[in-house]
N, C-alpha and C positions, 0 to 999 in steps of 0.2 A: 334275329331272321326265323322263321317260322321253321321246323325239322318234320321230316318224314320219315319212316321207318325202311330197312331193308335189311331182316332179321336184327341181329345185336347190333346196328349200325344205325345214330339218328344223323340222316343226310340234311344238309341244305337245301329249302325246296328249289332255291335257283343254284346249279351246280356250274362247273366250266367245264366244256368240252376243249383238250388240249392235243386236238389235232392240227392246229395252225401252226403249232412250236415244229421249228425244225422241217419245216415246208414253206409257211409266207413269213414266219418271223424267226428272227436270227436270237441266241441266248440271251441278249442284254436288254431285247426286247419282249421274251419270253418271262424275264424276270420284273419285269415293269408291270407286266398284267396281270402274274400271280400275285404282286406286292399289294393291287388295286382292289384284286380279290378278295384276300386276307383281308384287307381294312375294311372291306363292302360286307363281310359276316361270313363270305361263301365258305363251308369247308370242306366241300367235295369237287373232287378233280378227276377226271374221267379220261384216261389215256388208253394207248395199245402202244404194244412192242411194234409193229408196223407204221407208226405215226414216225414221219421224218427217216426211216428208216432207225428208230433207235434214239435218234436226237430229242424228242418230246420226252421221252423220259430222263435222258440225263438233262435236259435244260429245266425239268422242273426241281432237278435233287437239291440243288443250291439255293434257291427261293424256299424253297418247303421246308428244307433241314432243321430250322429251329422252330419247327409248329409241328415236328413228326405226331405227336400225342395229342395233338387239336384237330388235325386233320383228317381226312377221309380217302384215299387214293385208290382207284378203282383203276386197274389195265387188263388189257384183253390178248390173247393167244389165239393164233389157229392160220391168221393167213400166212401168207409165205416171207418170210425172211430173208433176204439177200444172203447167203451162205451160212444159212443156218437152216433150212427146210422152212415146217409148216403143219397144221394138221391135228389130229386129238389124240393122237399115239400116248401111251402112258411115258415111253422114253423119250417123246419130244416135250410134253407137258413138263416133264422134270426139269430139262435142260431149258425149255424157254423160261418155267418160272424162276431161275438162278440168273440167267441172264439178267429178267426183268430186275430184280431184287438189286442184283450190279448196279445197272445203270439208274434205279432209282435211289441206289445208296441206302437201304433200307432192310431191315428183316424180316419185315412183314409186308404184304400187300393185303387192303383191308377188303377187296372188293375184286375177286379173281376171275375174268368171264371169258369164255368159250366164244371168239370171235364171230363162227359161223360152225353150221355142223357139220360133221366130216362123214359122209357117206360109206365110206371104206374103214370106221372104227366104230365096233358096238359101242352104244351111247353110255353100256353100261361099266368097259373097261376106261370110259375117258373121268365118269363119277368116280372111280376107286382112285384113280393117280390122283383127282385133284382133291378129295376125302384126305390121301396121304398128305397132301400138303397144309391140309385143315388139321389134321393129328399133328403135325410136327409143327403147327404155330407159324406155316408161310405166308399163309392166307388164314384170314378170319372167316368170310363169308365166299359163295361161289356164285355164279351167274352165268346166261348164255344171251347170247344175242343174233339178232336174225333167227331167230326159230319161229317154225308154225304153231298153231294150238296142236296141231296131231303128235309134232316133235315133243312138244312141250309137256304134254301127256305120257307119253313113251320115256321120256328122262325119270319124270315122278313117278314111274312104274319102276325104272330099275334100281331104287336108289335102296340099297340094303339098310336092314334095322341098325337105329342108330348113326346112320353115317349122314356125311353133309349133303345137301340137296340144293339145286339151282334154287335162289331167293330172290331173283331179278332177272329182268327180260329187258332187254335194249331193241326195239327195233324202229324202223322209219315211223314217226307220225305227226300229222302237224294239220292246221286247217286245211291243206291242201293234200293230205294224204292218210284217207282215212283208214284203209284196209282191213287193219286191227279191229276196228269195232266190231266186226261181225264174228269173232270168233277167240284172237288174243286176248282182246283187254278182260272179257267177260273168264277166260280160263285163269288169267292172272288174278282177277278178283277171288275166283273160286276157291285157288290153292294158295291167299295170300301173298303174292308175289308183288315184289315194287317192281315198277314200269319206268324203264327209263327211255323218253321220247327220243332218237339222234333226228337230224335235220329240223328241228322244233319250229325255226324258222323259213323251212320252205327253201333253204338253199339261199336265202336272201330276198324273196320275196316278199317275205314279210317282215322285211326292215324298215320299208317309206322310200328306201333307194329308187324304185321301179316303178315309172308314174305313166300312165297312159298319155301318150302324144308326147314324150321326152326323150331324147336317145338312150341308150342302154350304157349305165356305169360300164368305165373300161377297167380291165383286172378284176372282177370280181367273177365269183366263181358259176355265175350264169352269163358272163358275155360271150355272145355266140350263140348259147341255147334257145333256138325259137320254140322249142315243143314245151317249156318252159315257162319261156315270157313270150307268152301268146297271146292276141288281142283278146282273148275270152280272158286268161287269167288277169291280165292288167286290169282288165273292165271288173270281174270280180274283187282285184285289189283296190280300187278306186272306191267300190261300195262299199267294202270294208273299212277304208279310213274314213270314209263318214260317218259309219257308226261309230267307231273309237271318237273321231275327235269332238262328235255330240255329244259324248258325254266326259269331255273333257282328257281324253288318253288319244295316244299314239296307236297306230296299225300292230308296232312290236308290242306295245304292254298289251295290245288282246290276243297276239298269238300266244303269250308267258300266262294270261288268265285265263282263258278256255281251256289250255291244255291243265294248269293247277286246278280247273274248276272241278277235276276228275280225282275222288281222293287214291285210286289205284297208282295214279304218276305219285312216284318218291321224289323225282327231282328234273329238273329242264335244266338240260347240260349244254346248252347252247356256247358255240366258240366264240373266241374274241381276238381280234390283233392290237388292239388298243383300250388302253386303262379307261378310255372314259365308255368304251361299249359295255365294260364291267357294269359300271354307274347306272347307265339304263335298263340293261337287265335286270339288276337286283330291284332298279325303282317299279319295275311291272309288276312285282310280286304284290306289290302293295293294294290293286284291284281286283276286287273279290266281286264275279260276274251275278247277277238275279238270275232266277229263274225263267227270269221272262228275258234278261240278256241274251239268253244262251237259247233259248226258241228265237229270239230274232235272227242271231247268228245263225242258226241251221236254216232259216226260208233264206238267208243271205247266199250261203255256202252251196245249197241244192238247187 
């Protein structure tokens, strides 16, 4: 599989978002999904301490144990953990990192990310503590999530000479959510940061499960969400399905290919609850959109 870079890390362009582990699937199901990802050539696994209240990290540890030097593990801190706290104060960062290392059963985290900005802590203090982890070999690279362009610039300006800097930004981005095109993506390009889009399938809207004139599937993230599963959005989904199928592809493949058409995007980290979803995600990376395709898609979604 093609890889792209986040600092010194070479990540597969299709990654695995591990937010379902410990939440929607149990440990045995997690192992099956992770094995399918490894078999398919995925080397990038993105999780967070809060996913499943720590179970996502714990469930991943077993199936990844024999592949530790082959895989790239990204995790996050900052959101409130039950009984542990949250935020980006240096003291908390040190505790959170040690807890994640224990759950993951590893001695280092490839990409350690601040899950969201903490307005109560100067970003220089946060970066200082994260740099300590890098200097100690407990993190190889660091990144941020849910940052605006202004916050990215502020963080870059706060880096001390020779210290670790944010090398990735993980934000909400898809065909249906394009806010970051205005400022964040250009800022990432300017600074050489890898961009990691979360919700790349618009919480399921771009999987092909949601069709105009058909009942909304039960048990999905969008069940009962009429704001997203609106007639307007479903009509747009139908047009995108027609476009993809006219070229021999699915709307899911279109969602991946459209994101990967941007070189600044390091990896598309869609989640999965079943091994077969992994195969579909990986197959999507094989479609390279032409300039004419991209222009036609922009006309559809505009």
